[in-house]
N, C-alpha and C positions, 0 to 999 in steps of 0.2 A: 455113534453117530448122532449130532445134535438133533435136541427136540425142535421139531419144526412149528412148535407153538410158542420158543422163545422169541422174545422181541429182540433185533439186532443190537439193542445198547445195552442188553441186559448181560452180566458174566455167568456162565455155568458154571454148578455146585457138581462137584463129583461126589459119587456114591458115598465115599468114605468121610464127607462131610469137607472136604478141601477144595479148593477153587483153581480152576485154570490160570495160567499166568499171563493169557493174553488180556491186555488192558480193554475198559470200555471203547467204543468209539468217538475219537473224539469231532466237533463242530468243524464248521469252516475254517479253513487257514487264514492267518493273519496276512496282511499284503506284505509282501517282502520286501526289505528295504532296498534293495537294488532294484527291483522292476518299478519302485515308486520314483527312485531316482531317474532311473531312464525315462518314466513317463513326463516327469516334470522338465526334465531336460528338453525332452522331445518337443513338448508344448510350448517351451520358451522360444525356441529355434524356431517353431513353426509359425510365431506370432510375430518375432522381429527379425528373421531369417532374410527377409526380403532388402532390409535396411544394410546389406551387404555390399550390395552396387550402388548404395546411393551417394551422393556428394556430401558436400561440407554446406548445409544449410542454416537459416534462421542463427541461431546465437554461435552456432560452432565457425561462423567465420569470424565474430571477436573473438571468440574463447579461444580458437586456437590460431588461425590464418592470421589475424591482424593482432592479437597479442604478444605485447613487446615481451612478455616472460617466455613465451614459447616456441614464437615461429622460429625456422632453420637460420641457423646461424647466430641466435641469441645466445650467449654467453649464460653459464648456470650461475646466478647470482644471487646476494641476499633479500632483493627486492621480491621474489616469490613469496617471501615469508612478511612481507609488510605491505603487498598491494594485495587488491580483491580477485575475485575470479576474472577478471577481466583486464588485468595490468593495470588497474588505476590505483594512485595511494589510497588507502582507506581513509587520511584524513579530506581527502577533495569530496567537494560538495556532490559533485556528480558520483561519487563513487556508490554503488549498489552496496555496500558492506557486507558482502557475501563471500567470507573468509573460507578458502578451500585448498590450501596450499598442499595438501596430499593428492588432490584431483588433477591441479597443476602441473604437478611431478610427475603423475602417470602420462600426461600429454607429452612432457619433454621426454620421457624416457619411449614412448611410442615413435616419435619423432626420431629419436636416435638410432633406435633397431631398424625401422621401416621407414623412414622417411615421411613425406606428406600423403601418403597413399590414403584415402579415407576408408578403403576395405579393411585395413588394420586397425583402424579407430575403433568402425562398426563391430568388428569381430572381437576385439577385446571387450566392448559394451556388452556383447551379447553372452560371452562367456563368465563375464562377470555377475549379471542377473542370472544366470543359470546357479553360480555359486551361492549367491544370495538366497536364490528360492530354495536350495539345498538346505543351506544353515538353518533357514526358516522351519521347515517341514524337522529338521533333526532337534531344533530348540522347543516347537510345540508338543513334539512327542515325549521326549525326557523331562521336558519342566511344567508344560501348561497344560495340554489335555492327558498326557500319559495315555494316548489311544492313536496308533500309527494312522489309522482311517480317517479321523478328524483330522490330524496335522496336515495328512496329504491334500484333504479339502480345501483346507486354509492356505496352505502351500500354493495349490493349483489357482485358485483366486488371487493369487498376489503375484503368480508368475504372468496371467493374461490381462489382467487389470489394465484399462487404456490410462488410467491416471500417469503411466510412466511416460507419458510420451507428451513432451514439453511443446505442444503447439496450440495451447490456450489463448495466450496474449494475442497472436496474429489473428486466430478466427474471432476473438471478440473485436478487435479493432476492424478488421474486416466487416464485421457484421453492422456496426456502429456507423462507419463511414458510407457503406451501401445506403444506408439510411438517411444520413444526413447529404449525401450528394442529390438523393432524389428530391430534394427542394421539401425544407420542413418549415411551415407556416409560422407555429408558436417557439418563440424564444425561451420557452422553459425547454421544452425537448430538445432545439437546439444545443443549448448550453450543457444539458446530460450528455450528448452525443460525445460533444468536445471534451467533458470531464473525463468520460472513459479514456479518450484518446490520451489527454492530457496525464492520468493516474499511468498508463502504459509508458509514457514520457520520463515519467518520475521511476519507475521500477527497473526500466533498462533503456535508456535513450538510444544506444547502438540497435537493439532489436527494434525498435519500432520504427527508427529512418530505414532501415534495410526492409523493414515489411510495406512502408508507404512507397517505397520504391519498386516493390515488386508486386502489388496490388493491381490488379487490371480489372476494372470494371467494365461491362457491357455499354451503358449508359455515358461513359466519361472514359475517352481514350487517352492514354499517357500516363505516367505516373500521378498520383492523387495529391501528392504533398504540396504542391503550388496550391491547389483549392485548398486544404486541410488548413494550410498557414492562412492564407486570406481569410477563410472564414472564421478562424480564430480571432485574427486581429480587428476584423469588424465587428465580433460580439462580445468584445472583453466588457463593454459597459452592460452586458445584460447578466454578468457575474454577480449574482446577489448573494448575502447572508455572508457568514465569516469563512465558514469551511470553502465555499465554493471561490473565493475571492483569494484566499490563502493560498487553495492548489494552483489559480491561474498564475499567481506571482511567483512560486515555486517553479511551474512550468514554463515560464517566461523567461527565468533567470536560467533555468537550465539550457533553454535554446540559445541564447546569445552566449552562453559561456563556450558551446561546442567547439571543438577544434574544428572538426572536419563537417561544418554545418553546410547543409544543401543551398543550392543559390537562392533558393526561395525564401530563406533567412535574409540573405542580403537585400533581397528586394524589399523587404518590410523593414530595414534596420531603424528609420527615421521613426517608426512607430511604436517599438518596444518600450523603450523605457517611459516615455509619455504614458503609455496604457498601465504600466506598472505603476507609476505615480497618481494616476486616475482612482487604480483602485484600493491603494493607500488612502485616498480620501474617504472611499467608501468604508474602508474600515472604520475610519475615524467616526462616521456618523452611527454605524454598528455600535460601535462602544458607547457613544454618547446615548445612543436610544436605551442602551441595556443599563445604564447607569441611573438615566431618569427614572425608567418602570424598575427598578431595585431601590431606588430612594422612594417611591411612591408606595412600593410595596411596604417598605418598613414603617411609613408614616402610616400607613393604615392599620398596620399591626400596633404600633405605637398608641394610637387613637382608639383600637378597639379595648387594648390593656387597660386604660385611662376609664374609660368609661365603666368596665367591669369591675374596676378598683374604688370609684368614688362612692361617696355616700349617695343616699338617698336624697333628694333637694326637695324643698319644699316648693309650694305652689309660688311663691313670691320671688323666689331665686329663679326657677322656670321662667316666668315671666319678664325678668330682669334680660336673661340670657337671650331670648327670643327678640326682646326690642334691639338688644345690642346686635344681634346677627339683621335685624332689616336694616339699622343705620348702616352697616358695613356694606350690605348689597347695593345701597344707594341708589334705590328705584329700578335696581335688574331685576328682568323678570324671572322667576325661578326656573321655568321652561327653557328660557335661552340659556342660562347657565348650564342646567341640566345635559343639553344637546352640545354645547360647547366640550364638557366632559367626556360624553361618549363619542365624539370626534377626534379628542386627544386620543382615547384608549385604541381607536380603530388605527390612528397612524403610526403608533407606537408598537402595535401588535405584528410581531414577526410571522411569517407563513410557515408552513411545513417545511419547505423546499429552503427558505431562508434560515431558519435553526436547525437544518440538519448538520450534524456534528460526528465525527469519528474519532478514533484516539490517535489520529494524525492531528487533532485541534486542542490536545491537552497541553497543558501549560511546560512539562518536562519534555516535552517531544520536539520537533521540529518549528525554530523559530523563524516566522518568513521575513522579518526584518534584518535579521542576522543572514539568512541564506542569500536575499538579495545583494544584501551590501557585500557580502565576500565573494560572492561571484562578479560582480562589479570590479573590486580589487584584483583579483585573479585575472581577468580581461585586462586591466589597466596595466598589471607588470610584464603580463605575455605577450599581448597585440596592441601595443600603443596606437596604431593607425584604425583598428576595429573599435577601441574604446572611445575616440575622437568621434567617429561617425555615429557612435552609440549615444553620444552627449550633446552634437552640434546643434540638432533640432529643438533643444531645450530654450524655453522663452525664460526671461528672470524669474517670474513668480515659479517656474517649475525647478529651475537652479534651487530657490531657496527651499522647496519644498524636499529636493532631493538632499540636502545638507542636514535639513530637519530629521530626516528618515534616517541618517546616518547617524547621527546624534543619539536619536533614541535608541537605535541598534544597538551603539556601544554601552548606552544605560541599561538594558535590556541584558546585554550579555555579561557586565559588571555583576548586576542584580542577581541573575543566574549560578555566576560562578561564586557568590558570597554565600548565596542559599544551599549549594552544593556543599561548600566548604565547611557551613554549620554543622550540617548534617552529617559529614563524615564524621565530625570531631564528637557525635552523640547530641548534639544539642536539637534545638527544637525540628521537628519534623514537619515540613512547611505541606499543607493540604492542598490537592490537586485540584481547583474549581473546576477545571475544563471551558473556561470562557477568558474574552481577552480581556487583558488586563487594562487598566485606565491609563490615557496618556492625552497628552494636548501637544499638538503640532506647535513648533517653535518655542516652546520650554520643557525644560527637564527637571523634573524634581531633585532639588540638590539631596546629597546625603548627609544625616542627623547625626 
């Protein structure tokens, strides 16, 4: 009989010095792979199972129902591999540039096997989510943590994380529009609210328009599209700084280029292009201000260098320099000149909002001049009547400004292509300053 004093984990020795064959008692067993997989699949289905009874919502409408590459009856064509996720050509200005041909093909296969029943689309998504979650656990177990418990926790977090629901844009848009429609007294807050919605328009025009038509606010009966567009048109002169004006120009260009534009856009057709031209005049002022500030900064730096490098002058030389300075002032008071210099600096200094910038403002990113002129050319070739309505309200001065903008856009396109060609050939790498290039309306620098 075993000795009662033996510890549970000890092996017993026989009297002859040998050992029993029974092994030591093991610790807790590892989580079985099948059990972990079942728990992860159950958690995924528990989180997203209710979507099986849902309809096509938000971007589903434009990615599946209205997508010319996917909808029933559309032939399987090469356009799936040349269009973006929404069925638009990758070269178009309004393209989201989201290239997902494999995903589009799965939509096409879904329709071929089960038709347009949303249940099967949601079921495939839930199944794929379960499979990806299991693959993540397997990868973490074998290569990352090499511990099934940690891999299970990581995969479980991935399975239930709310980041997988793509409802962020409609929620943000609804939030800012609720604030905007309650009356905003300051122009800064109004333009910031409008900027969020314009950014959503740039990200996905169809999704934003669908969201605007769907939003119902308690204090504002009916779709909010009309109020948003009217507020935008009324506040274009409050967009200050380079970034805000650039985003407003791009947003208005997308707006008038829409094929399925809402009636609210037709109602303000006479304000769109004049507003864009007004914003370009503001960009001219921004450029002139930055040029002047940069020139003054360089002048001050050169003056400091000269003063540091010049030899110590005699008292007689100092007296002559002071006399010449007094003659140059011609009787003007020093205080008056100092006050004028301070006033100039206050006028030229940008506020924090005016100087705000994003990667979109870099020179190698979207060019607002080319974006606008390309959108206008697209409308001219596609819908001549709408093009005429856009340009009819222009005065002679505005027509000249439009022609100057078009000429400048062509010049910027040529310069950008030349830079790109030189860099591709292994030449000089042009630095990205992130500021607006110098320009002069009415004249374009010639090529040397």
